[in-house]
C-alpha positions as a Markdown table, in Angstrom:
| # | Residue | x | y | z |
|---|---|---|---|---|
| 1 | Unk | -6.4 | -23.2 | 8.9 |
| 2 | Unk | -8.0 | -25.3 | 6.1 |
| 3 | Unk | -6.3 | -26.1 | 2.6 |
| 4 | Unk | -8.4 | -23.4 | 0.9 |
| 5 | Unk | -7.6 | -20.6 | 3.4 |
| 6 | Unk | -4.0 | -21.5 | 3.2 |
| 7 | Unk | -3.8 | -21.5 | -0.6 |
| 8 | Unk | -5.5 | -18.3 | -0.5 |
| 9 | Unk | -3.3 | -16.8 | 1.8 |
| 10 | Unk | -0.1 | -18.1 | 0.0 |
| 11 | Unk | -1.5 | -16.7 | -3.2 |
| 12 | Unk | -2.0 | -13.2 | -1.9 |
| 13 | Unk | 1.2 | -13.2 | 0.1 |
| 14 | Unk | 3.0 | -14.2 | -3.0 |
| 15 | Unk | 1.2 | -11.4 | -5.1 |
| 16 | Unk | 2.1 | -8.6 | -2.6 |
| 17 | Unk | 5.7 | -9.8 | -2.6 |
| 18 | Unk | 5.9 | -9.7 | -6.4 |
| 19 | Unk | 4.9 | -6.2 | -6.5 |
| 20 | Unk | 7.8 | -5.1 | -4.2 |
| 21 | Unk | 10.5 | -3.8 | -6.3 |
| 22 | Unk | 13.9 | -3.9 | -5.0 |
| 23 | Unk | 15.6 | -0.5 | -4.0 |
| 24 | Unk | 19.2 | -0.2 | -5.6 |
| 25 | Unk | 21.9 | 1.3 | -3.1 |
| 26 | Unk | 25.3 | 2.1 | -4.3 |
| 27 | Unk | 28.7 | 3.4 | -2.4 |
| 28 | Unk | 31.8 | 4.1 | -4.0 |
| 29 | Unk | 34.6 | 3.1 | -1.6 |
| 30 | Unk | 37.5 | 5.3 | -1.4 |
| 31 | Unk | 37.5 | 6.1 | -5.4 |
| 32 | Unk | 38.3 | 2.6 | -6.0 |
| 33 | Unk | 35.5 | 0.3 | -6.5 |
| 34 | Unk | 31.6 | 0.5 | -6.0 |
| 35 | Unk | 29.1 | -2.0 | -4.4 |
| 36 | Unk | 25.6 | -1.9 | -5.5 |
| 37 | Unk | 23.2 | -3.8 | -3.6 |
| 38 | Unk | 19.4 | -4.4 | -4.1 |
| 39 | Unk | 16.9 | -5.4 | -1.3 |
| 40 | Unk | 13.5 | -6.0 | -0.6 |
| 41 | Unk | 11.7 | -7.1 | 2.7 |
| 42 | Unk | 13.1 | -10.2 | 3.6 |
| 43 | Unk | 15.3 | -12.7 | 1.3 |
| 44 | Unk | 15.6 | -12.0 | -2.3 |
| 45 | Unk | 13.4 | -14.2 | -4.3 |
| 46 | Unk | 14.2 | -13.1 | -8.0 |
| 47 | Unk | 17.2 | -13.6 | -9.6 |
| 48 | Unk | 18.1 | -10.2 | -11.2 |
| 49 | Unk | 21.2 | -9.5 | -13.5 |
| 50 | Unk | 22.6 | -6.2 | -13.5 |
| 51 | Unk | 23.7 | -3.8 | -16.5 |
| 52 | Unk | 25.2 | -0.5 | -16.5 |
| 53 | Unk | 26.1 | 2.0 | -18.9 |
| 54 | Unk | 27.5 | 5.6 | -18.7 |
| 55 | Unk | 28.0 | 7.7 | -22.2 |
| 56 | Unk | 28.2 | 5.2 | -24.7 |
| 57 | Unk | 29.5 | 2.6 | -22.7 |
| 58 | Unk | 27.5 | -0.6 | -21.8 |
| 59 | Unk | 28.7 | -3.3 | -19.6 |
| 60 | Unk | 27.2 | -6.1 | -17.5 |
| 61 | Unk | 28.0 | -7.1 | -14.0 |
| 62 | Unk | 31.1 | -9.5 | -13.7 |
| 63 | Unk | 31.3 | -9.8 | -10.1 |
| 64 | Unk | 27.9 | -10.7 | -8.2 |
| 65 | Unk | 27.3 | -11.2 | -4.4 |
| 66 | Unk | 24.7 | -13.8 | -3.7 |
| 67 | Unk | 22.4 | -14.5 | -0.9 |
| 68 | Unk | 20.3 | -17.8 | -0.7 |
| 69 | Unk | 21.4 | -18.6 | -4.3 |
| 70 | Unk | 20.0 | -15.1 | -5.8 |
| 71 | Unk | 22.0 | -12.3 | -7.0 |
| 72 | Unk | 21.9 | -9.7 | -4.5 |
| 73 | Unk | 24.7 | -7.1 | -5.2 |
| 74 | Unk | 27.6 | -6.4 | -7.6 |
| 75 | Unk | 31.0 | -5.0 | -7.4 |
| 76 | Unk | 32.0 | -2.6 | -10.2 |
| 77 | Unk | 35.9 | -1.5 | -10.6 |
| 78 | Unk | 37.6 | 1.5 | -12.0 |
| 79 | Unk | 34.7 | 3.9 | -11.2 |
| 80 | Unk | 36.5 | 7.4 | -11.4 |
| 81 | Unk | 36.4 | 7.1 | -15.4 |
| 82 | Unk | 32.5 | 7.3 | -14.6 |
| 83 | Unk | 32.5 | 10.4 | -12.6 |
| 84 | Unk | 30.5 | 13.5 | -13.5 |
| 85 | Unk | 28.5 | 11.4 | -16.1 |
| 86 | Unk | 25.0 | 9.9 | -16.0 |
| 87 | Unk | 25.2 | 6.7 | -14.6 |
| 88 | Unk | 22.5 | 4.2 | -15.3 |
| 89 | Unk | 21.7 | 0.8 | -13.6 |
| 90 | Unk | 19.3 | -1.6 | -15.2 |
| 91 | Unk | 18.2 | -4.7 | -13.1 |
| 92 | Unk | 16.5 | -7.3 | -15.3 |
| 93 | Unk | 14.8 | -10.3 | -14.3 |
| 94 | Unk | 14.7 | -12.7 | -17.4 |
| 95 | Unk | 12.0 | -14.9 | -16.1 |
| 96 | Unk | 9.2 | -11.9 | -15.8 |
| 97 | Unk | 10.8 | -9.4 | -18.2 |
| 98 | Unk | 10.7 | -7.2 | -15.3 |
| 99 | Unk | 13.3 | -4.2 | -15.7 |
| 100 | Unk | 14.3 | -1.7 | -13.0 |
| 101 | Unk | 16.2 | 1.6 | -14.1 |
| 102 | Unk | 18.0 | 4.0 | -11.6 |
| 103 | Unk | 20.3 | 6.9 | -12.5 |
| 104 | Unk | 23.3 | 8.1 | -10.4 |
| 105 | Unk | 26.1 | 10.5 | -10.2 |
| 106 | Unk | 28.8 | 8.3 | -8.6 |
| 107 | Unk | 30.9 | 11.4 | -7.5 |
| 108 | Unk | 28.4 | 12.0 | -5.1 |
| 109 | Unk | 28.2 | 8.4 | -3.6 |
| 110 | Unk | 32.0 | 8.1 | -2.5 |
| 111 | Unk | 32.8 | 6.9 | 1.1 |
| 112 | Unk | 36.5 | 7.6 | 1.9 |
| 113 | Unk | 38.7 | 5.4 | 4.1 |
| 114 | Unk | 39.3 | 6.6 | 7.6 |
| 115 | Unk | 42.2 | 8.8 | 8.0 |
| 116 | Unk | 45.3 | 7.0 | 9.4 |
| 117 | Unk | 48.8 | 7.5 | 11.0 |
| 118 | Unk | 47.6 | 10.2 | 13.4 |
| 119 | Unk | 50.5 | 11.9 | 15.2 |
| 120 | Unk | 50.4 | 14.4 | 17.8 |
| 121 | Unk | 53.4 | 16.8 | 18.3 |
| 122 | Unk | 54.2 | 19.7 | 20.7 |
| 123 | Unk | 54.9 | 22.7 | 18.8 |
| 124 | Unk | 55.1 | 25.3 | 21.5 |
| 125 | Unk | 54.1 | 25.9 | 25.2 |
| 126 | Unk | 50.8 | 24.5 | 25.5 |
| 127 | Unk | 50.2 | 24.0 | 21.8 |
| 128 | Unk | 50.0 | 21.0 | 19.5 |
| 129 | Unk | 49.9 | 19.8 | 16.0 |
| 130 | Unk | 47.9 | 16.8 | 14.9 |
| 131 | Unk | 48.8 | 15.3 | 11.6 |
| 132 | Unk | 47.2 | 12.3 | 9.5 |
| 133 | Unk | 47.5 | 10.5 | 6.3 |
| 134 | Unk | 44.8 | 9.7 | 3.7 |
| 135 | Unk | 44.8 | 7.4 | 0.5 |
| 136 | Unk | 42.4 | 9.9 | -1.7 |
| 137 | Unk | 43.7 | 13.1 | -3.1 |
| 138 | Unk | 43.4 | 15.6 | -0.3 |
| 139 | Unk | 42.3 | 18.5 | -2.1 |
| 140 | Unk | 39.1 | 16.5 | -2.8 |
| 141 | Unk | 38.6 | 16.1 | 1.0 |
| 142 | Unk | 37.2 | 17.9 | 4.0 |
| 143 | Unk | 37.9 | 16.8 | 7.8 |
| 144 | Unk | 36.1 | 16.8 | 11.1 |
| 145 | Unk | 38.4 | 16.7 | 14.2 |
| 146 | Unk | 37.1 | 15.5 | 17.5 |
| 147 | Unk | 39.1 | 15.7 | 20.8 |
| 148 | Unk | 38.8 | 16.0 | 24.6 |
| 149 | Unk | 40.9 | 15.5 | 27.7 |
| 150 | Unk | 40.3 | 12.8 | 30.3 |
| 151 | Unk | 38.7 | 15.5 | 32.7 |
| 152 | Unk | 35.9 | 16.5 | 30.0 |
| 153 | Unk | 32.8 | 14.7 | 28.9 |
| 154 | Unk | 32.0 | 16.7 | 25.7 |
| 155 | Unk | 34.0 | 16.6 | 22.5 |
| 156 | Unk | 35.6 | 19.8 | 20.9 |
| 157 | Unk | 34.8 | 19.8 | 17.3 |
| 158 | Unk | 36.5 | 21.4 | 14.3 |
| 159 | Unk | 36.3 | 21.0 | 10.7 |
| 160 | Unk | 39.0 | 22.1 | 8.1 |
| 161 | Unk | 39.3 | 21.7 | 4.2 |
| 162 | Unk | 42.0 | 20.0 | 2.3 |
| 163 | Unk | 44.7 | 20.4 | 4.9 |
| 164 | Unk | 46.5 | 17.1 | 6.7 |
| 165 | Unk | 47.1 | 18.7 | 10.0 |
| 166 | Unk | 45.3 | 20.7 | 12.7 |
| 167 | Unk | 46.7 | 23.2 | 15.4 |
| 168 | Unk | 45.3 | 22.4 | 18.7 |
| 169 | Unk | 45.6 | 25.8 | 21.1 |
| 170 | Unk | 45.7 | 26.0 | 24.8 |
| 171 | Unk | 46.1 | 22.3 | 26.0 |
| 172 | Unk | 46.9 | 21.2 | 29.5 |
| 173 | Unk | 49.9 | 18.8 | 29.8 |
| 174 | Unk | 48.7 | 17.5 | 32.9 |
| 175 | Unk | 45.8 | 16.2 | 31.2 |
| 176 | Unk | 45.3 | 13.1 | 28.7 |
| 177 | Unk | 43.9 | 14.0 | 25.2 |
| 178 | Unk | 42.2 | 11.7 | 22.8 |
| 179 | Unk | 42.1 | 12.7 | 19.0 |
| 180 | Unk | 39.9 | 11.4 | 16.1 |
| 181 | Unk | 39.6 | 12.4 | 12.5 |
| 182 | Unk | 37.2 | 11.5 | 9.9 |
| 183 | Unk | 36.8 | 12.6 | 6.1 |
| 184 | Unk | 34.4 | 13.2 | 3.3 |
| 185 | Unk | 34.4 | 14.4 | -0.3 |
| 186 | Unk | 34.2 | 18.3 | 0.0 |
| 187 | Unk | 31.8 | 20.5 | -2.5 |
| 188 | Unk | 34.6 | 20.7 | -5.0 |
| 189 | Unk | 34.9 | 17.0 | -6.0 |
| 190 | Unk | 30.9 | 15.8 | -5.2 |
| 191 | Unk | 27.9 | 16.3 | -3.0 |
| 192 | Unk | 27.6 | 13.7 | -0.6 |
| 193 | Unk | 26.8 | 13.1 | 3.1 |
| 194 | Unk | 28.8 | 10.0 | 3.4 |
| 195 | Unk | 31.5 | 10.3 | 5.8 |
| 196 | Unk | 34.6 | 8.0 | 6.4 |
| 197 | Unk | 34.5 | 5.9 | 9.8 |
| 198 | Unk | 36.4 | 7.6 | 12.5 |
| 199 | Unk | 40.1 | 7.0 | 12.5 |
| 200 | Unk | 41.6 | 5.2 | 15.2 |
| 201 | Unk | 42.6 | 7.3 | 18.3 |
| 202 | Unk | 45.7 | 9.1 | 18.9 |
| 203 | Unk | 46.7 | 10.3 | 22.4 |
| 204 | Unk | 48.8 | 12.9 | 24.1 |
| 205 | Unk | 49.3 | 14.3 | 27.8 |
| 206 | Unk | 49.9 | 13.1 | 30.9 |
| 207 | Unk | 48.1 | 9.8 | 32.4 |
| 208 | Unk | 47.3 | 8.8 | 35.7 |
| 209 | Unk | 51.0 | 7.5 | 36.5 |
| 210 | Unk | 52.2 | 11.0 | 35.8 |
| 211 | Unk | 54.0 | 9.6 | 32.8 |
| 212 | Unk | 53.7 | 12.0 | 29.6 |
| 213 | Unk | 53.2 | 9.7 | 26.6 |
| 214 | Unk | 52.1 | 10.2 | 23.1 |
| 215 | Unk | 50.4 | 7.1 | 21.1 |
| 216 | Unk | 49.5 | 6.9 | 17.4 |
| 217 | Unk | 46.7 | 4.9 | 15.7 |
| 218 | Unk | 49.2 | 2.1 | 15.4 |
| 219 | Unk | 49.3 | 1.4 | 19.0 |
| 220 | Unk | 52.9 | 2.7 | 19.4 |
| 221 | Unk | 54.0 | 5.1 | 22.1 |
| 222 | Unk | 57.1 | 7.0 | 22.9 |
| 223 | Unk | 57.6 | 9.4 | 25.9 |
| 224 | Unk | 57.4 | 13.2 | 25.5 |
| 225 | Unk | 60.1 | 14.2 | 28.0 |
| 226 | Unk | 62.5 | 15.6 | 25.3 |
| 227 | Unk | 59.6 | 17.5 | 23.4 |
| 228 | Unk | 58.2 | 18.9 | 26.4 |
| 229 | Unk | 61.4 | 20.7 | 27.9 |
């Protein structure tokens, strides 16, 4: 490739790149803080600053993340006061006077932390109760539960609203069961498809050594002989 062709190619590549506007993606983590990232194809090549506003309040980002020396994201604290309002983000490139504006509803961008401290107890013959804890307000959450025994290949799925327990019917104490729970905001507090990650597993039943055990998500185990009698 001669010098003239190289210069022409570089100019066209730069022109195409300059026309690509970054997409702003934001996630609110557990009602605590929000991370907004703006990306293009490849590494960032413009140093955008971020301003945001809601109601009559206007602020500039104070906590940037960077990539290759360029601003690529922003962390915003105390987001719950911004829920159920029009929330605007403005990216500004001072060198080119480029501005990119987006509007969000922050209550629809929430990703909860996974449920934790899963505990399985035996409530009656062949029936169990699975309980867990969360760090968000439970009345704003719905839950998916999945479980199966070591003799099954498919998961049994269930969904519930607000409750921090699930009654498991008809289990076989000679099998070992594995349980997971995940959560997301329900329709009363937001509209989102952002589920938490699945919890750490909890176990109940009889393992291959014929010892009946229960495990919680902290890795603790205890014998269930007293409960099962």
